[in-house]
N, C-alpha and C positions, 0 to 999 in steps of 0.2 A: 286808519284803523278800520273797524267793522261798521257795517250799516245795521242800525238797530231801530226797530219800530216799537214805540211805546203806546200801548192801547190802555188808556186809563180814564175812567169816568170823571174823577175829581180834577178840576182844572189846576188847582194849586199843586197837587201831587204830580200831575202830568208835566207841569213846568219844572218842578224841582228835580224830578228824575231825569228829564231831558237835559237840564243844565249840568247835573252831576256827570252824565255820560259825555256830553259835549266837551266839558273841561278835561276829560281824559282822551280827547281826540277822536271820539266816535262820530260817525255821520248819523244823526238822530232825526227821525221823523216821529210825529206824535198825532194820535187821533183819540177822540172819545170812544167808548166801547161801541156805540152805535155806528161809528164811522166805518167806512169800508174802503179797502184798497187791496191791491195784489201786487206783489213784487218778488220775483224769484231771486233777486240779489240781496235780500235781507238775510243777515246771518243769525239774528236773534230777535225774538219778540218778547217784550215784557208785557204781560196781560193781566189786567185787573179782573179777577175772577168774581163772578156772581156768587152769592151765598148759596151753597148747595142744598140746604134744607128748605129754604123759603121759596125756591124757584124750581124744584124738581131736578130734572137733568140738564138745566140750563148751563151749569158749569161745564159739564162734559161736552155739550153742544158748542160752547164758546171756544173750547180748545180745539175741537174738530174743525170749526170754521177757520180758525187761525192756521191750522195745519194745511187746510186746503188753499188758503190765500197765500201762504208763505211756505211752500213745500220744502225748501232747503234750510229753513230756520229752526234753531233750537228755541224752546219756549220756557220762559220763567213765569210762573204764576205768582201773583201778589194779591193778598187778601187781608181784610181787617178781621176775618173770622179765625185766623190761625193764631195760636198762642205763642208759637216760636217758629223759627225758620226750619224747614225740613228739606234735607238733601234728596237727591235722586234715589237713594236707597230706601227712602221711606215708602210705606205702602200707599199713602195718599198720593204722593208724587207719581209713583208707578201707575196707579189706577187712572190718573188723569193723563198720563203720557207727557209730563213736563219734566224738564231737567232739574228744577228746583222750585220749592214753594217758599215764599218770603212772607213774613207777617208784616202788616202795615200798622203803624209806620215802621219803617226800617231805617237803620243808620246808613250813611253814605258808604261806610266800610262794608256793611253787610251786602248792600246792593252791588258794589264794585267787585266784591269777592265772588258773589254768585255769577256775575257777568263773566268774570275771568274764567271761572270753572266751566261755564256753559260754552264759552267760545273755544 
């Protein structure tokens, strides 16, 4: 299946998301948000987004950094600050340049649906 990078600050969420994706046959790598890597073969990045109000433009900067490190990858943003999942047609997703925004916590079905859509 696809190579997916999970960049998630919370260890438990990082492990859970990675397990869900690996069970579907994906090749999963995972890092904390401060981690760094670069890989042009990654098809999708699931990115834990910083809160946009408390940290200025850190959210947009995080997405730009991921785009630079993984130029061929689609990006799904995941955040505790979202009230519900927002598709690519949402203004917030378009403004950030992500395929999808998911609220945390999300269900396995929500995550896998967003992954299938993004890939």
